[in-house]
C-alpha positions as CSV (number, residue, x, y, z in Angstrom):
1,M,90.2,-290.4,1.9
2,S,89.9,-287.5,-0.4
3,L,87.3,-287.2,-3.0
4,L,89.1,-284.7,-4.9
5,P,90.3,-286.0,-8.5
6,A,94.1,-286.8,-8.6
7,R,94.8,-284.1,-11.2
8,R,93.2,-281.4,-9.4
9,R,95.0,-282.5,-6.2
10,S,98.3,-282.8,-7.2
11,A,97.8,-279.6,-9.1
12,R,97.0,-277.7,-5.7
13,W,99.8,-279.1,-3.8
14,R,102.5,-279.4,-6.5
15,P,106.0,-279.1,-5.0
16,V,106.8,-275.7,-3.2
17,G,109.8,-275.6,-5.5
18,A,107.4,-275.1,-8.7
19,L,105.5,-272.7,-6.9
20,L,108.2,-270.2,-6.2
21,A,107.6,-266.8,-7.9
22,A,109.1,-263.4,-8.3
23,V,107.5,-260.8,-6.0
24,V,106.9,-257.2,-7.0
25,L,108.8,-254.8,-4.9
26,G,107.1,-251.5,-4.2
27,C,103.1,-250.5,-4.7
28,A,103.8,-249.6,-8.5
29,G,107.2,-250.6,-9.1
30,P,108.9,-253.5,-11.4
31,A,108.9,-257.1,-10.4
32,T,111.9,-258.3,-8.8
33,A,113.0,-261.5,-7.9
34,V,112.9,-262.7,-4.4
35,S,115.0,-265.7,-3.0
36,P,113.4,-268.2,-0.6
37,S,113.2,-266.9,3.1
38,P,116.4,-267.3,5.2
39,F,114.6,-268.2,8.1
40,G,114.1,-271.8,9.6
41,P,113.6,-274.3,10.4
42,T,110.2,-274.4,11.3
43,P,108.4,-276.9,13.8
44,P,108.6,-280.9,12.5
45,H,105.4,-281.7,10.6
46,H,102.7,-283.2,12.8
47,P,101.5,-286.6,11.9
48,Y,97.8,-286.1,13.0
49,A,97.4,-282.7,11.3
50,G,96.8,-281.2,8.0
51,P,99.5,-279.5,5.7
52,D,102.0,-277.5,7.3
53,G,101.1,-273.7,7.0
54,T,97.4,-274.4,6.6
55,A,96.4,-277.0,9.3
56,T,96.0,-274.2,12.0
57,M,95.3,-270.6,12.7
58,H,98.9,-270.2,13.5
59,G,100.1,-272.4,10.7
60,D,101.3,-275.5,12.6
61,S,100.9,-277.2,15.9
62,G,103.7,-275.4,17.1
63,S,101.8,-272.0,16.4
64,S,104.8,-270.6,14.3
65,D,102.5,-268.6,12.1
66,T,105.1,-269.6,9.2
67,T,104.2,-271.3,5.9
68,P,106.0,-273.2,3.2
69,L,103.8,-271.8,0.6
70,P,104.4,-268.6,-1.3
71,G,101.8,-265.5,-1.4
72,P,100.4,-263.6,-4.2
73,G,103.4,-263.4,-6.7
74,V,103.9,-261.6,-9.5
75,G,101.0,-259.6,-11.3
76,T,98.3,-257.0,-10.5
77,L,97.3,-257.5,-7.1
78,S,93.6,-257.9,-6.6
79,S,90.8,-258.8,-3.8
80,S,87.4,-260.0,-3.4
81,R,85.1,-260.8,-0.5
82,T,83.1,-263.6,0.3
83,A,79.9,-262.1,2.3
84,L,79.0,-264.4,5.1
85,A,77.7,-262.1,7.5
86,S,80.0,-263.4,10.1
87,A,83.0,-262.7,11.8
88,C,85.7,-265.4,10.5
89,P,88.7,-265.9,12.8
90,T,89.7,-269.3,11.5
91,V,90.4,-270.2,7.5
92,L,92.4,-273.4,7.3
93,V,93.0,-276.0,4.2
94,G,93.3,-279.5,4.1
95,A,95.5,-281.8,1.7
96,D,92.6,-281.8,-0.9
97,G,92.9,-277.9,-1.2
98,Y,89.4,-276.9,0.2
99,P,89.2,-274.2,2.4
100,V,87.2,-274.5,5.5
101,A,86.3,-271.5,7.5
102,L,85.1,-271.3,11.2
103,C,82.8,-267.9,11.5
104,T,80.5,-266.8,14.2
105,P,77.4,-264.9,12.7
106,I,76.9,-261.2,13.5
107,F,73.3,-262.4,14.3
108,G,72.8,-265.3,16.6
109,Q,76.5,-265.9,17.3
110,V,76.1,-269.7,16.2
111,P,79.4,-271.0,15.4
112,T,79.3,-272.1,11.7
113,V,81.4,-274.2,9.5
114,H,81.7,-273.0,5.9
115,L,83.6,-275.3,2.8
116,L,84.8,-272.7,0.5
117,D,85.5,-272.9,-3.4
118,P,89.3,-273.1,-3.7
119,D,88.8,-271.1,-6.9
120,T,86.3,-268.1,-5.7
121,G,86.1,-268.4,-2.0
122,S,82.2,-268.8,-2.3
123,S,80.5,-270.9,0.2
124,L,79.8,-274.5,-1.0
125,T,78.0,-275.7,2.0
126,S,77.7,-274.9,5.9
127,L,77.2,-276.4,9.0
128,K,76.0,-275.0,12.3
129,L,77.5,-275.8,15.6
130,T,76.5,-275.3,19.0
131,K,76.8,-272.2,20.5
132,G,79.0,-271.6,23.5
133,S,81.4,-268.9,25.0
134,L,82.9,-265.6,22.7
135,L,86.2,-267.8,22.1
136,G,84.6,-271.3,21.7
137,G,84.4,-271.9,18.1
138,V,87.4,-269.7,17.3
139,Y,90.3,-272.1,18.0
140,A,90.3,-275.1,15.5
141,Y,92.7,-277.5,13.4
142,I,92.4,-279.8,10.3
143,D,93.5,-283.1,11.1
144,H,95.5,-285.6,8.9
145,Q,92.1,-286.8,7.3
146,D,91.1,-283.3,6.1
147,R,88.6,-282.7,9.1
148,L,88.2,-279.9,11.1
149,V,88.3,-280.6,14.9
150,V,86.7,-278.1,17.1
151,A,85.0,-278.2,20.3
152,D,81.6,-276.8,20.6
153,G,79.2,-275.3,23.1
154,S,77.8,-278.8,23.9
155,R,81.3,-279.2,25.3
156,S,81.9,-282.1,22.9
157,L,85.3,-282.4,20.6
158,L,84.0,-282.6,16.9
159,R,85.6,-284.0,13.7
160,V,83.8,-282.4,10.8
161,G,84.5,-283.7,7.4
162,H,83.4,-282.5,4.1
163,H,81.9,-284.9,1.5
164,R,80.3,-285.1,-2.0
165,D,76.8,-287.1,-2.3
166,S,76.0,-288.7,-5.4
167,S,74.5,-285.9,-7.1
168,G,78.0,-283.9,-6.7
169,D,76.7,-281.3,-4.2
170,W,79.0,-280.9,-1.0
171,N,77.9,-281.7,2.6
172,L,79.4,-281.0,6.0
173,T,78.9,-283.6,8.5
174,V,80.1,-284.4,12.0
175,D,81.8,-287.7,11.3
176,R,83.3,-288.2,14.8
177,S,82.1,-286.8,18.3
178,L,83.0,-287.0,22.0
179,S,81.6,-285.2,25.1
180,L,84.2,-283.9,27.3
181,A,81.4,-282.9,30.1
182,S,82.9,-285.5,32.5
183,V,85.7,-283.1,33.0
184,I,84.5,-279.9,31.9
185,P,81.5,-278.5,34.0
186,E,78.4,-276.4,32.7
187,G,79.5,-272.6,32.5
188,D,83.1,-273.6,31.1
189,A,84.3,-274.1,27.6
190,V,87.3,-275.0,25.4
191,T,89.2,-272.1,24.3
192,G,92.0,-274.1,22.5
193,L,93.0,-277.3,21.3
194,A,96.0,-279.1,19.4
195,P,96.9,-282.6,18.7
196,D,99.7,-284.3,20.2
197,W,102.1,-286.9,18.9
198,D,100.2,-289.7,20.5
199,G,97.3,-289.1,18.3
200,R,95.2,-287.6,21.4
201,V,93.7,-283.9,21.3
202,W,94.9,-281.5,23.9
203,F,92.5,-278.9,25.2
204,A,92.4,-275.9,27.6
205,T,89.3,-274.0,28.8
206,G,88.5,-270.6,29.8
207,A,88.5,-271.7,33.6
208,G,92.0,-273.0,33.5
209,R,91.2,-276.7,32.9
210,V,94.0,-278.8,30.4
211,G,93.1,-282.0,29.4
212,T,93.4,-284.9,26.8
213,A,90.7,-286.6,24.5
214,D,91.4,-289.8,22.7
215,D,88.1,-290.0,20.4
216,T,89.0,-293.5,19.3
217,T,88.9,-294.8,23.1
218,G,86.5,-292.5,24.4
219,T,89.4,-291.5,27.3
220,V,89.3,-288.3,28.5
221,N,91.5,-286.7,31.3
222,A,92.1,-283.2,32.7
223,L,93.7,-281.4,35.5
224,T,92.6,-277.9,36.8
225,L,95.7,-275.3,36.9
226,P,96.0,-273.2,40.1
227,A,92.7,-270.8,41.0
228,G,92.4,-267.6,39.2
229,E,94.5,-268.6,36.0
230,R,92.4,-268.3,33.0
231,V,93.0,-269.5,29.7
232,A,92.0,-266.7,26.8
233,N,94.4,-267.9,23.8
234,S,94.8,-271.4,21.9
235,I,97.3,-274.0,23.0
236,S,100.6,-275.3,21.1
237,T,102.0,-278.9,20.8
238,A,105.5,-280.2,20.0
239,P,107.2,-283.4,20.2
240,Q,108.5,-282.2,24.0
241,G,105.2,-281.5,25.1
242,T,102.2,-279.2,25.4
243,A,102.5,-275.4,25.8
244,V,99.7,-273.3,27.6
245,T,99.6,-269.8,28.7
246,T,97.4,-268.7,31.3
247,T,96.7,-265.1,32.4
248,H,99.5,-265.6,34.9
249,A,102.0,-268.2,33.7
250,T,103.4,-270.3,30.7
251,Y,103.2,-273.9,31.3
252,L,104.7,-277.1,29.8
253,L,102.9,-280.4,30.0
254,T,103.0,-283.8,28.9
255,S,100.8,-287.0,29.5
256,D,101.2,-290.0,31.3
257,G,99.2,-292.1,29.6
258,G,97.1,-289.6,28.7
259,T,96.7,-288.0,32.1
260,P,98.2,-284.3,31.9
261,K,101.2,-283.4,34.1
262,V,103.0,-280.1,34.3
263,L,106.9,-280.2,33.6
264,W,107.2,-276.5,34.0
265,R,105.7,-273.3,35.0
266,K,106.9,-269.8,34.3
267,A,105.2,-266.8,35.3
268,Y,105.5,-263.4,33.7
269,D,104.7,-259.6,34.5
270,R,101.1,-259.5,33.9
271,G,100.6,-256.0,34.6
272,S,98.0,-254.3,36.9
273,A,95.2,-254.5,34.3
274,R,94.0,-255.5,31.1
275,K,94.8,-252.8,28.6
276,P,92.6,-251.5,25.8
277,G,93.4,-253.8,22.5
278,L,93.8,-256.8,24.6
279,L,91.0,-259.5,25.4
280,S,92.5,-260.5,28.8
281,W,94.2,-259.4,31.8
282,G,97.4,-261.0,30.9
283,S,99.3,-262.2,27.7
284,G,97.6,-262.2,24.5
285,S,99.9,-264.8,23.1
286,T,99.3,-268.2,22.0
287,P,102.7,-269.7,22.9
288,T,104.9,-270.1,20.0
289,F,107.5,-273.0,19.6
290,F,110.9,-272.1,17.4
291,G,114.2,-273.0,17.3
292,P,117.3,-273.3,14.9
293,G,117.9,-276.8,15.5
294,S,114.6,-278.8,15.7
295,G,112.4,-275.7,15.1
296,T,111.2,-276.1,18.9
297,E,114.2,-275.7,21.3
298,Y,112.5,-272.3,22.3
299,I,108.9,-271.2,23.6
300,A,108.0,-267.1,23.0
301,V,105.4,-265.4,24.5
302,V,104.7,-261.5,25.1
303,D,104.0,-260.4,28.6
304,N,101.7,-257.7,29.9
305,A,103.9,-255.5,31.9
306,D,102.5,-251.9,32.7
307,D,104.8,-249.7,30.7
308,T,106.5,-251.8,28.2
309,A,105.6,-255.2,26.9
310,H,108.3,-257.5,26.5
311,L,108.9,-260.8,24.3
312,N,109.7,-263.7,26.9
313,V,111.6,-266.5,25.4
314,Y,112.2,-270.2,27.2
315,R,114.0,-272.9,26.8
316,T,111.5,-275.6,25.9
317,A,113.3,-278.4,27.9
318,D,113.3,-276.7,31.5
319,G,111.7,-273.6,31.0
320,S,114.8,-271.3,31.8
321,D,115.1,-268.0,30.7
322,V,116.6,-267.3,27.4
323,C,115.7,-263.5,27.3
324,S,113.0,-260.7,28.2
325,V,113.3,-258.2,25.2
326,P,111.2,-254.7,25.3
327,V,109.3,-254.7,22.1
328,L,106.8,-252.3,20.3
329,T,108.7,-249.4,21.7
330,A,108.8,-247.3,18.2
331,A,104.7,-247.5,18.4
332,A,104.7,-246.8,22.1
333,G,101.9,-249.2,22.3
334,P,102.4,-251.5,24.9
335,G,100.4,-254.5,24.2
336,S,100.1,-257.5,21.9
337,E,97.0,-260.0,21.8
338,N,98.7,-262.0,18.9
339,S,101.0,-264.8,18.8
340,P,104.2,-264.4,18.0
341,V,106.0,-265.5,14.8
342,G,108.9,-267.6,15.1
343,A,111.4,-269.4,12.7
344,G,115.0,-270.3,13.3
345,R,116.4,-267.7,15.7
346,S,113.7,-264.9,14.7
347,V,110.7,-263.9,16.4
348,F,108.1,-261.0,15.1
349,V,106.0,-259.5,17.4
350,A,102.9,-257.5,16.2
351,G,100.9,-255.0,18.8
352,T,97.4,-254.4,19.2
353,Y,97.4,-252.1,21.8
354,G,94.2,-249.8,21.6
355,Y,92.5,-251.9,18.9
356,P,88.9,-251.3,19.0
357,Y,87.6,-254.9,19.1
358,P,83.8,-254.5,19.2
359,A,83.4,-257.0,22.3
360,V,85.8,-258.8,24.9
361,P,84.9,-262.1,26.3
362,D,82.9,-262.5,29.7
363,G,85.3,-261.9,32.7
364,A,87.9,-260.0,30.9
365,G,87.3,-257.0,33.2
366,P,87.6,-253.2,32.4
367,S,90.9,-252.1,30.6
368,V,93.0,-249.3,32.2
369,P,93.0,-246.7,30.4
370,A,89.0,-247.3,29.1
371,T,90.3,-246.6,25.5
372,A,93.3,-245.9,23.6
373,D,94.4,-244.9,19.8
374,F,95.4,-247.9,18.0
375,A,99.4,-247.8,18.2
376,G,100.3,-250.9,16.2
377,G,103.7,-251.5,15.9
378,L,105.9,-254.6,14.6
379,T,109.6,-255.8,15.9
380,R,111.8,-258.4,15.2
381,V,113.8,-260.0,17.8
382,D,116.7,-262.7,17.4
383,V,118.0,-265.3,19.8
384,R,122.0,-264.9,19.5
385,P,123.6,-267.9,17.9
386,D,125.2,-269.0,21.3
387,G,121.4,-269.2,22.7
388,A,122.8,-266.5,25.5
389,G,120.1,-263.9,25.3
390,C,118.3,-262.1,22.4
391,S,119.2,-259.1,20.4
392,L,116.7,-256.5,19.0
393,V,117.0,-256.5,15.2
394,W,114.6,-253.9,14.1
395,D,111.0,-252.2,15.4
396,T,108.5,-250.1,13.5
397,A,105.4,-248.3,14.0
398,L,103.7,-250.6,11.2
399,R,99.9,-251.2,12.1
400,S,99.1,-254.7,11.3
401,A,95.5,-255.2,11.9
402,A,95.9,-259.0,11.7
403,V,98.2,-261.8,12.6
404,P,101.3,-261.7,10.5
405,K,102.3,-264.7,8.4
406,L,106.0,-265.6,7.3
407,S,106.4,-267.5,4.1
408,T,109.7,-269.7,4.0
409,A,109.0,-270.0,0.5
410,D,108.7,-266.3,-0.9
411,G,110.7,-264.8,2.2
412,L,108.3,-262.3,3.0
413,L,105.9,-261.4,6.1
414,H,102.4,-261.0,4.6
415,T,99.4,-259.4,7.0
416,V,96.9,-256.7,6.4
417,V,97.4,-253.2,8.0
418,R,94.6,-250.4,9.2
419,D,95.5,-246.9,8.0
420,P,94.0,-243.9,9.6
421,L,91.4,-242.1,8.1
422,I,93.5,-239.0,8.6
423,P,97.1,-239.7,7.6
424,G,99.6,-239.0,10.4
425,T,96.9,-239.9,13.0
426,R,96.7,-242.8,15.6
427,G,92.8,-242.8,15.7
428,T,90.1,-245.5,14.3
429,S,87.0,-244.6,12.4
430,L,84.1,-246.7,10.7
431,L,85.6,-245.5,7.6
432,D,89.3,-246.5,7.8
433,P,91.1,-248.4,4.6
434,F,92.5,-251.8,4.8
435,R,95.6,-252.8,2.9
436,Y,97.4,-256.3,2.0
437,V,101.2,-255.9,2.6
438,Q,104.1,-257.7,2.0
439,I,106.9,-257.0,4.6
440,D,110.8,-257.6,4.1
441,P,111.7,-259.5,7.4
442,A,115.2,-258.6,6.9
443,D,114.5,-255.1,8.1
444,G,110.9,-254.3,8.4
445,R,110.2,-252.6,5.1
446,V,106.8,-252.7,3.4
447,T,107.8,-253.8,0.1
448,R,104.4,-254.2,-1.6
449,S,100.8,-253.2,-0.9
450,S,97.4,-253.1,-2.0
451,Q,94.2,-251.7,-0.8
452,V,91.6,-254.5,-0.3
453,G,88.6,-252.2,0.9
454,V,87.5,-249.3,3.3
455,G,85.6,-249.3,6.0
456,S,84.4,-251.8,9.0
457,L,83.0,-254.6,6.4
458,Y,86.7,-254.9,5.8
459,D,87.8,-255.1,9.6
460,T,90.2,-257.8,10.1
461,L,89.9,-257.5,13.5
462,Q,93.5,-258.9,14.4
463,M,92.6,-262.2,13.0
464,A,95.5,-264.5,11.3
465,G,95.3,-265.1,7.4
466,T,96.1,-268.3,5.5
467,I,98.2,-268.5,2.4
468,A,96.3,-271.2,0.1
469,P,97.9,-273.7,-2.1
470,D,97.6,-271.5,-5.2
471,G,99.1,-268.1,-3.6
472,A,95.9,-266.7,-2.7
473,Y,96.0,-264.8,0.6
474,L,92.8,-265.9,2.5
475,Q,92.0,-263.2,5.4
476,G,88.9,-263.4,7.8
477,T,87.1,-260.1,8.5
478,V,84.3,-259.0,10.7
479,T,81.6,-260.1,7.8
480,G,83.1,-262.8,5.8
481,V,86.7,-263.9,4.3
482,L,88.8,-261.8,1.7
483,R,90.6,-263.5,-1.0
484,I,93.8,-261.5,-2.1
485,T,95.5,-262.8,-5.3
486,A,97.8,-261.5,-7.9
487,R,97.4,-262.0,-11.6
């Protein structure tokens, strides 16, 4: 039950139609009205997750990286930074309008949950979790009761709620906990998790175990994928099942009374080694459900082929191939650590080849080559109307430094780009400037931008942004959270 006053709650989640605003085109140009996005539909609303667009790092349980909320609209763009001395890859918002950030402090690296003030972005209260692997404490989601669902380093599934005490102060508490240690041995850890349509929580571990947990009955089940296959990204769920991409293949699984079973498996080209700008040897994708009918007819991932990365699209029903299209060729950077954006028949892929991550997970292995300039790149691919193959729509060298989000309300892609210190070069430095940008998905043009900061304090580290109900764009950085608004 929400403790937020009804007046404030309705104001934050007023109908999207009332939120639509004109968007300024050009860095300093006049305001121009923009129609809602023609892209869609998006995956169906999940009954056990929070609001669409803000419940997961990738927007929804299908990982579409879309949102029904419009971003910063007409007015002068400005940004503020909440300094938390932490990398904050996950910033989510529940139905009560309060952002919840899951961060890893620079010192100690103990995952910490922050409840943020929805008006200022400042931290209202925090809660430390048990430390686990590098990717443990990265992926989480907001459930239908505004609780953060996360697995911690003790191999426990937690539901973290935020509550006001009698004096009006906020507190974060573990409202429910379930041990997963019966199926996850010591030394392994949960990488990704998502709810299914029966109310269970699906999870996948770094060592390739996939399971379900029912924290109302205490039932936990799991299976182990083939030896040598690791899970380095999160997982996605749709009514048809749970999609998991390992370092070798993409799977669709369902459960038989809670026991996971594999419906299909599709291997992809994982290349000959990990590339610079990727965190594992294999696909960097959290699999994306998308489609023009139900919003989940297809699954998209990006492979790790040596010379050119490909967008691979499969039919959700049976795993059959729709297409495999070369992407990111304009930027000449054959790699992406980011989940594709998917809506209707369209998919957008952002490149991360050469991105200077400060650390990689244990067991990731050396990259080949050892280093490379940050190439970037942003590509749009459409599935053809008859479903027989795909077409490249546009391909740019834009250097997105975050996972882009597509707003179906304002019809724009939103992200942060990393500009080179020396214009025209592709190198990176500790003094690089970072810009928030809005992109026309029809042709890939940047229509509006504003610098948010200069230097490593503002490094968005290829993390996903979230559009809040008031239009603020919340973006995690290596040191805290940016809040970008227009006024």
